C-alpha positions in Angstrom: 0.0 0.0 0.0 2.7 2.5 0.9 4.6 1.7 -2.4 1.4 2.4 -4.3 1.0 5.7 -2.5 4.6 6.6 -3.1 4.2 5.9 -6.8 1.0 7.9 -7.0 2.5 10.8 -5.2 5.6 10.8 -7.3 3.5 10.7 -10.5 1.3 13.5 -9.4 4.3 15.7 -8.4 6.0 14.9 -11.7 2.9 15.8 -13.7 2.1 18.9 -11.8 5.7 20.3 -11.6 6.5 19.4 -15.2 4.6 22.6 -16.2 7.3 24.4 -14.3 10.1 22.4 -15.7 12.6 25.3 -15.8 15.4 24.5 -13.3 15.3 26.6 -10.2 18.5 28.1 -8.7 19.5 26.6 -5.4 21.7 29.4 -4.0 24.2 27.6 -1.7 21.8 24.7 -1.0 22.1 21.3 -2.6 19.2 19.0 -3.6 19.9 16.9 -0.6 19.4 20.1 1.6 16.0 20.6 0.0 15.1 17.1 0.8 16.3 17.3 4.4 14.3 20.6 4.9 11.1 18.9 3.3 11.4 16.1 5.8 11.9 18.7 8.6 8.8 20.6 7.5 6.8 17.4 7.3 7.8 16.5 10.9 6.6 20.0 11.9 3.3 19.3 10.2 3.0 15.8 11.8 3.8 17.4 15.2 0.9 19.8 14.8 2.8 22.9 14.1 0.5 25.4 12.3 1.3 27.0 8.9 1.9 30.4 10.6 4.1 28.8 13.2 6.0 27.0 10.5 6.6 30.2 8.6 8.0 31.7 11.7 10.3 28.7 12.2 11.5 29.2 8.6 12.3 32.8 9.3 14.2 31.8 12.4 16.4 29.5 10.3 17.4 32.6 8.3 18.4 31.3 4.9 21.2 33.6 3.7 20.0 33.9 0.2 16.5 35.2 -1.0 16.6 32.2 -3.6 17.0 29.8 -0.8 14.2 31.3 1.2 11.9 31.2 -1.9 12.8 27.5 -2.5 12.1 26.6 1.2 8.8 28.5 1.2 7.8 26.6 -1.9 8.7 23.3 -0.2 6.7 24.3 2.9 3.7 25.2 0.7 3.8 21.7 -0.8 4.2 20.0 2.6 1.4 21.9 4.2 -0.7 21.7 1.1 -2.6 18.7 -0.4 0.6 16.9 -1.3 1.5 16.7 2.3 -1.7 14.9 3.0 -0.2 11.8 1.3 3.5 12.2 2.5 5.4 10.9 5.4 8.5 12.5 6.8 10.7 10.2 4.7 8.7 10.4 1.5 8.6 14.3 1.6 12.3 14.5 1.6 12.7 11.8 -1.0 10.1 13.4 -3.4 11.5 16.9 -3.0 15.2 15.8 -3.4 14.3 13.8 -6.6 12.4 16.7 -8.0 15.3 18.9 -7.4 17.7 16.5 -9.0 15.6 16.2 -12.0 16.1 19.9 -12.7 12.7 21.3 -11.6 
């Protein structure tokens, strides 16, 4: 069942994000960093941290580059949005890292 959900979520992410297939700049972050943050944000969500509090947590992390902050806010929006309804802490990181590595 988990494998089926993983495949479905991956396919939905790929289909949805393909429309935005231009590579996004990462600043000083790596794709692995994006995945780690996605897992962290998913853990916040699973722990009951609200969207507003999560935005405050992100601001306290103080990404040094505006590009990085934009990317992390996009990741948080996906985690706290409908995609996150189907993700686990592990799958959120894996999906976002794979998306980044594919150049989107």
